[in-house]
N, C-alpha and C positions, 0 to 999 in steps of 0.2 A: 288598441293596437299600437304598438310602437317599434320603430327600427331605429337603431342604434348601430354605428358603424366603430368596431372597435379593433386593434391587433388581435389575433388567435391567441397568443400567450396571456392576453390580458382578459378573454371570454369570462373566465371562471370568477373574475373579481365583480363582475356585475350583481347586484343585489338580485336581480329575477331570477338569474342562474344557480346562484346562491340556495335559494329557496326551492329549486328544482330536486323532487326524487329519482331514483334511479331511471335512466333510461330505459324503456322497455326493449329496446333492441340491441342495446349494448352488450357485450360479453359478461360484463360484470352481472348482469340480471340473469342470476342463475336461480335454478329449482331450489336451492337452499335459502337464497336469499329472499324468495318470494314467499315461503314458508315461514321465513323470520318476520315479514312484514304481514303478514296474517296473524301470527301467534301474537305481535304486538297489539293488533286491532282485532282482538277477538271479540268483541260486541258490536261491531261495526256492521252495518250491511256490505256484502261483497260488491254491488254495483259502487258504492260510496269510496269504497279502497281502491278500486280500478280507477275512479274519477279525480282521485286525489292526486295533483301534480306535484304535492309535495312529497308522496311517498312513491309513485309511480310516475315518471313522467312519459308522456306519449301518448296515451289511452283515451280519446275523445267521447263524446257520447255515441256517434254513430257506432264506433267501434265497440265501444262497451257492450250495446246490445247484440253485436253481431258473436262477440266473443264467448259470452256467457251463452248464447244459443249454441256456439259449436261444441262448448264443452258441457251443454246439458244441465246448466245451474240456472237457478231462478235468481233473478237481479234482486230481491227483497230477503236473500237468505242471509244469515249471520254467517261472519267468518268462522267461528267455532263451530257451525253445525256442517261444516264442509268435511267430509272425510278426506284420507291422504289419496287414496286413488283418484277422487275428484279434482283435488288440489293439483297433481302431476297432469291431469286432462286439462285443467284450467290454463296452467302454464305453457305447455304445448298450443293451446288454443290462443294465447296471449301473440305467442311467436307467429302462429300460422296466418291467423288474420290479418297482423300488423305487416308482413311481408307479403301478402297478398296484396292489401292496400297498396302499398309502396311499389309493387310489380304493375298493378294498374291507374298509377298516378294521382290515388286519392280519390275522394267522393265530391263530385260536383253536383252538390245537393243543392245550392242555388246557382250563384254567380263563382264560384270557387275557378281557379284556374292556377295550373303551376307554374313553376320559372318561365317556362318556355310560351306561356300564353294557353296553353293547352288546358280542356277541362280533362278532369279526371274520368275513369272509368269504373269504380269500383262502385257506385251505384245499381248498376247492372247487375251485380251478383249479390246484394242487400236479400238475405233470408227472411229478416226480421224488422228490420228498421222502417219506420213509417209505412209498416205493412197492417196497421191494425184494419180488425174487422175483413182482413182477407185471409186466405187460406194457407195454413202452413205449406212450405214446399217440400217438406220430409212425411209428413203425417195427415194434412189435411184437416186440421184443427183450426179453428179461428186464431189467429194472431191478437194477444189482447194488449193494451199499454195501460200501464201504471206511471204516476208520479210519484217521485223521491227526491227529495231536497230540490225543488222547483223543476226538474227535469224530466221527462219521460223518458222510459225503459219500455221498450218492446220485448215481448216474449211469448213462445207457445207453452200453452196450460197442459200440454202432454208430453211435448218432447224436452221440457225443462221441469226437474225436481229442485 
């Protein structure tokens, strides 16, 4: 981690900020922009696209699993296999899950605290993340975990295709 104090007008000059992709919660992150990202990365797994901060900034591992569950898409699917109706649903799920996570002040998975020192509450509404071998809250099927790129992804083999 790193903390840097800079004037707001110089924020975009930081090399770490320059490398970031579009903010998933910004107005600039439109469905058309999202389709363009998926088209450019057609052969990449959707999990990797969502997690690549150089493409889309703001989606972490916890939220990736929850977004893909909400959208009904398996983490290992390749972008080019995702139909337009699924892309629209996935785009809505990104906005929906991140908005909910912000409202609940994030996920206190271990020692996370918000800027006021309070724990987040999103972990109370997790549907798949870290629920391996537990029943899906939607259909009752056992949640599975796979490793993709050294990180875990959690999914329901029945609800996600």
